[in-house]
N, C-alpha and C positions, 0 to 999 in steps of 0.2 A: 560758074559756081566755083567757091574757093574749097579747097580741100576741108577746111574745118566743117563747113557747111554740109558738105557731102557725107563726113565721116560720122557727125553728131546724128543725122538724120537715118543712118544705113543700120546703126546699132540700137536695139531696143533693150537687150540684156535679158528678155524674158525667158529664152529658151537657153540660156547658157547653164553648164553644169559647173557649179561651184564646188570647192571642197566642203564648205558649210552645207549646203544642199544636200552632198552626199553622207556627211556626217549624221544630218537629221534622218534621212530616209534610212540608214543602216540602223538607227538607235529606234526607229518607227518599227521596221520589220522585226527585229529583236525582241521589242515588247510585245508585239502580236504573237511570236512564236511562244514567248514565256507564258503569255496569258492563255494561249489555246492548248497548250501542253498539261495545263493545271485545271483539268475538267471535272474533277470529282467534287461531290457537294460537301459542303462545311458549315458549321454552325457559326454564326457571327452574331455578337451582342454589341450594341451600341446603349450603353446605360443600363436600362431595363429590359426592353424586349430582345428575344432573341430568336433568329430566324435562320431557316436551314435553306441555302442556294449555292449555285454552282460557284467555285472558287474563281473561274473565269470571270463572271459577272461582276463580283465583288472587286477583282484587280481592275477591271475594265473602268468600274464606276469610280473607284479610287484616282486612277490615273486621269481620268477627265475632270474629277473636282480639282485635282492638283495643276492640271493644264490651265482651267478655268482662273483659279487663283493666281496662277503666274501671268496669266494675259492681263486681269485686272491690276496687278501691280505693275506690270510693265507700261500698261495705258496711262496709269497715273504718273509715272516718271516724265512722260512727253508732255 
């Protein structure tokens, strides 16, 4: 077996901790801390209807919508 074949087969890269993964994990943790520190109820109005809901739920919903939009546009680029 040649060294190239052995090296290529032995590293899968799935369990490596990279700086990008660390940054994404840190941003995720900070986002969750921010969301769960803001637990009071607030009034939210989208055009006409007004609802009262916990601020963390509104922030989480907004974050998820933003992530979905970002994933959609990244998928369209490929």
